[in-house]
N, C-alpha and C positions, 0 to 999 in steps of 0.2 A: 511473388502474388498472392495477396490471401485470398483464401477462398472460404465458403461456407458449405457443408456437403447437405443437402436435400432431398429426401428418400431417393439415398445413391450416385444421386449426377452433383456434379460440381458448379457450381454459379461465379461466376468472376465478381469482384467487387470497383464498378463502373466506376464510381467516381474516385476513388484511389489510381485508378487504370487512368483516368481523365485528370486529376490534379497534380498527380505522379508523375504527369511528367516533367523532364526537367526542361527541355525547350518552349514548355508555357511561357509566354512572355505577354506584357501589355501589349492591347495592340491586336491579339488573335481574334477572328469574329467566333462569338458562340453559337453554333449551331443547334435545332430545336431539341433535342436528345439531352443534349447539357445542359441546355436552362432548364430542363424537366428536372434534370437529376440535382443540381445545385439544389432549387427548390424542394423535391421530395426529400434527400438526403444528405444535404448540408447543413452543419447546427443553427448556421445564421442563414439559412435562404428561406425558411415561410415566414419568418421574421423580416427580412428585407424587403418580402415581396406584399406579406399580409399587415403589420403592424402598424403601416400609417393609417391603414382603411378599417381596420378596426377601433384605432384610435378616434380618428375621426366619426364614427356609427357609435363610439361611445354613449351618447347624449343624443338624446329623441330629439328632434324639431318639432317647434313650438309652430302647430298648423290652425290655422284661423282662416272663417270665412264671415267678413266684416257683420251684414248685415243679416247674414242666416244664422237661424238655431242651431243650440249647439250640437242637436240630432245628426247634423248637417256634417260637423267634425267628425263626430262620435263616428256615423258609420264609414267615414271614408277611411279612419283607423280603419277600424275593422276590416274592411275591406284591403288593404295594403296588409295587415297580418297574415291575409288568412292567403290570399297569392304570396307571401313571402319575398318581397320585394329586395328589404331591407339584408336580406341574405342571397339572393341575386345580385344585387349591385354589388356587396361584395366579393362575390366569387368574378364578377364580370373586372371589376378594376385590379383585384389580387392578378388575375391572369393577367391581364397587361401587363404587367408590371415585370412579369415573369419573360413573357415572351415578347415584349413588345407592341401587340395588338392583341386585342378580344373583341367577340360580341354578344350580344343575347339577339333572341329572333321571339317575337310572339307567336306560338304556336295556335292553330285554329284544324284541325282535321275535317270536319266540315269544310272550309274554304282552302283554295287550293292556293298554295304560298307563295304566289307571284302574282296574285288578286288583293288588292285591300281590304279592309276588312267593312263593316257598316258598322261604323263607333255606337251608333244608335241602340244599336242591336248587342251590343257585346258584352249585355246583363246579362242574356240568357243562352247564351253559346257558352261552352266548355273551350278554355284557354288555359295555355301552357308557357311558361317559360323556359328554352334552353339555352345556356353561357355554349359559346362555340369557342377552341383553342386556333391556333393557325392551321394546324393541319388539318382541323375538321372545313377549313375555311379553303385550301389552300388552291393559288390562281386565280381565283375570285378578286383576292384585296393583294393585287399586286401593285395600284393605284398607278392611273397615267403618267407622264414623264410631256407631256407636251403642252409646254406653257401658255399657252395662246386658247386653251380649251376651258370651259367652264369645270369641270372635274379635276381641273389641274392637283393632286396629288391630293386629291379630294374621296375619301369612300362613299360610294353611293348606294351598294348592296350585296348582298354575301349570296353565295352559292355554295350549298352542302349535299352530299351523296346524291348529286344528279336535280337537287331542287333550287329554286331561285327563288328569292325572298324578296318580298313589295319592301321596297323604302320607307315605305311607313310602321311595317313588322318589322323590323330591324335597328339595332341602335349600338355602333361601333365604338369602339375607345382603344383612342392607341397612347403607349408609355413615351412622352417627349412628340415633339414635331418631326415629321418627316424630314429630309435631306435631299435636295436636289440628285437623281441617280446614286444613291448611298443605298445599295442592295442588305437588308437584313437577314442574316439567314437563319432566325430562329421565327422568326414571323412571316417569311417566306412570300416576300415583297419589300417594295420601297417603300415602308413605313416607319412606323417609329422603333424604339430598340429597348433592349430589356434593360432591366436595373442592376443585372449582373453583369452586363458587360464592363465594363471601366473597373471595374474590382474582380477582376479576378486573378490576378497576383495575390494581393493579400487574406482573398479568400483561401488560395492554398495555403499562406503562410499561417491563416489561422487555425488550421487543421495540424501545423506543428507546434505549435502551440499546446495545444490539444495533449498530442504522442510528450509531450514534453512532461506535462503537470501529470500525467499517467507515471513516466517513467520515475519523474520525483516522490510521488507516491508511496512508490513500489520499489526506490531505495530508503527512505524516512527510518527505517525499521530494520537497515542492515547495518548490523556487526562484524566492525575490524577487530580480530582477535591478533595481536601481535605475539611470538613466543619463539624463543631461542629455538635454532633451529637439529634436531639430533645428533650424535654422530652416527658414524654408518656402521658401528655396530651394534650399536640398539634399536636400527630403524624402525622394524616390526613393531618389536612392544611399546617406542617411545609413536608410532602411527596410532597404535589400537587408544593410548591411552591421550593422544590430542583428537582423538574422534570422539572416545567417549566424551572428554571437557567440552568439544563443540555442540555434539548433543547436550549434554547440562547448560549451556549458555543460551541456548536457541530454545529450549525448553525454562527458562526461567521466567519468573515472576517476581513484581512484587511480594516484601515479606521474603520470598528465596535467600538461602548463603551460598554462597559457591566459593571453593580454595582454587584461587591461583598459585602461579609462581611466581617467584621474587620479578622474574625479568619480563614475564606476560605484562601485556597492558588491553585493556579492552574498551573502545571509542567508538564513535558511529561516522560515518560518513561528513566532512566539511562541507557542509554546503550554506554556508553564509550569504558568499553572493548571489545564490542562485535565485531568491525570491526579489529582490530587487531589478536585477536583468531578465529575468520573465515576466515579470507585472510589467516594466517599461515594455517592453518586445509586444505585449498581447493587448496594452494601451492604446499603441503607433499602430497596431495591425486595424485594431475597431475603427479609429479615428480615420484611417485610408481609406478602408470599406466606408464609413461613411460619407468621408468625401466625393466618394469613386458615383455614390451611389445617392447623393445631393440630399441628404436626412441625416436631422441631429444624432451625435456619436451615445448619446443617452437611451435613446429606443434603445439601439442595441448592445448598450452597455450592463441593460439588468439592474440596474443599481437605484438607492432610493434616492433621491435630491434632497438637499441640505436643506428643511423647513417646510418640506413638504411642494405637494404640485399647485395648490392651491395659495403659496403665500407672497406669489409675485416675485419670486429667484428673479434671475437671469437664464437660467436652464429652462427653469417654466415658461419664460415668456418666449424666445428663442421655439420652443415644441409646441408653443400656444401658436405662435403666426406660422409656423410650418402645420400645421394641422389646419388653420385657417385658409392656407392657399390651398390642400389637398381638395378642404371641400368646397374651394371653391372652382375647381378643374372635377368633379362630380358633378356638378348643378346643372349641367347640360344631360347625363343620366339619369336625376332625378326629377326632373321637369319630362321626358319620355314617358319614365312611369307614373307619375302625377295624373299623368293625362287621360293611361289607360284607366288609372284606378278611379278618376272620377265618372266617368263613362260607365266603369261597371258599379261603383255605390248608390250614386243619383240616379238610379234610374224609376220608369214610370212608377212602378209599383212603393217604392220608397216617397216618392212625390205625392202621391194620396195619402199617407200615411201623415204628412206634413200638412197636406190640407187640412185633412180633421182634425190635425193638433191646433194647427192655426188658421183656421177659416180668417178672421183678420187681415191676417198679409198675403193668402197665396187664393184663396177663394176666386175663383173667376180666371185665374192666370193661365198660361199656357207653359207646361210643362217646359219645352225649350227652352224657351222665355228667360225662365227662371232659371235655368241647369246654367247657361251661358253667362245670366247674371253673378250667379256664386262664383263660376271659374273664373271671370274676371275679377274677382275680390278675393280670390283666392291668396293665402299668403302660407310659405313655411321659412321659417328663418331658425338658423342653429344658435342655443346659448353659448355663452361662452366658456372656452375649454375652462379658463384661468377660473376656479369656483371661488366665490369672496368668501372673505369668515362668517360668520354666521351672526355677529355684531355689525358690519357694513351692510348685509341685505337690511338687516331690520331697520338701518340708519335711511336707507335707500325706498323701502317702502315710507318710511315714517314721512320723506320728503315729498311724494306722492298723495300720499295722503292727506296732507296738509295743501295741495297743490289745488286736488278735488274743493278742497272746503274754502277758499279764495274764492276761485271760479265760480263756484255756485254763489257766495255769497259778491261776489261782483255784479253777476248778471239774472239772477234768478229773479229778484225784484222789477225788474223791468219788464219780462219775457209774458206774454199773453199764456193762459191754460194750457194748451196744447202744447207750445213749446215749451214752458216751466213743467211740465209733466212727463214729456221726452229728455231733457236735462235727466231729471232728479232717476229717471231709467237707466241711463247714460252712464250717468256718478255709480249706482249701485252696480250696473255690470263693471264697471271698475273695480270698486270696493269687490269685488265677489274671485277676481283675477288675486287677488292680495291672502293666498289661502295661509300664509307666516302669524297672519295680524286675526283673519277672521274665518277659521274651519269652516266655520257653516254658513251657509252662503244664505244672503239675505232674497227676501221675497217677495214682491208687492205688485200686487194686481195693476196694471197699468189702465185697463181700463176705467177701473172703480176710483183710482187717482186723477185723470181726464176727469169723471164725472166731476168729481168731490171738488176739483180746483174752479171748474167751471160755476157751479151752485155757488160758490167764494165769492167768487168772483161779480155774479148776478145779483146776492146778496149785497152786496159791498158797493156795486152801482145803486140799487135801488135806496139803500142808504143816504149814501151820498146825495141820491134826488130829492130825496126828505130832507135831508139837510138844507139843500138850495131853496127847496119852495118856503120851508120856513122862515130861511132867511129873505126871501124878496117879498114872504109876506108882513114881516117884520117893517122894513125898510120901509117899505108902503104906506102901514098906519103911522110909521115916524114922521113921514115925509106929510101926512094927512092931517096929522095933531099940530 
């Protein structure tokens, strides 16, 4: 057993002790401590747990509140970042992959943990998020196994350090669904399972490939000196000469000259087939790990895909589909955080600012009514993982622009001034979304536009009335004549 000395005491290598066990086999249940060892110390442990979550979060969601001013979305994003929600979600889902289950709690020191928070007053309270692993919540997330109960295999709340949290103040994430009466040792309950569970044997084999790589690297510069064996009479003298010759060979560099005997021969170790066998073993082990963890092997191989990630290769498409599935599994967690951030961001003080800035839209309207309207119109969408080439993106923007123009040409002349002004302002809002073609936003005064259109309509109506009267008078004169 290899050991490291730390301040005079010896610490055993727990990972090698665990994976070095010859009796370790597929189907062995992983304990909490073993999952932690793999996550912290195994070269692929962190990647298996965190890489899918990191890639899913590599792009920001597109936030929109349809009828609200742009400041509403900006305030939401500001408070989302202030609470570090993205980082908390990353930690939560990563730990659920490590152990099989993990939880996050919404803390408030002023309110007992088993009581719900008044969401309308959340903006003026000091809140915090803590991510808990199964050891923190041991005993509270076993999950009932009685089939005819409402909470059958369904987590409701968590307890930690003697405190139970109200269901509204905790969010629980499992990696994979629980199986009836299948106890998960790493999570201390009948819950999901670790991403390492089925991959334990290939994870052990990966360490062997690293040892092989290290051994090959050390042997690459090894030189074999073949020399004739000296006679017994002059053993000492020839031994000294041989030692001197080996020293000269070991210290030789490019440009140096050394003389060797007629029967001497220098050569390196023959490793002709080592590369092929080693590469094949390593590749197969990585594929086995990816298969066991139900994730694309490319995420573990760390190799650049041919033609790049955004060019629509098959590898890229497979990874994109996988990341879309990860985002779908993360959606309930995001919705839980979204609700908290809404109450935090869109508070009465902020609403007073919006009322002062947009009196025509919100003057006299109740705060709670407007809040519920914003929440109902809230939409958060993920951009595509496959990034399209610049030319294709520009072409799509061109098609959108042509669609806006065609739609306006079709309906604009048939609308009354109020709807005509609303349609023009909506078109401007859509054009302002196209930052690629229009880096600077168009700005129109909606009220002034409506007033102008109404004046135009009034002037046109007056002109038509005058023309009608003139034509009527002309027809009478012609009839009289």
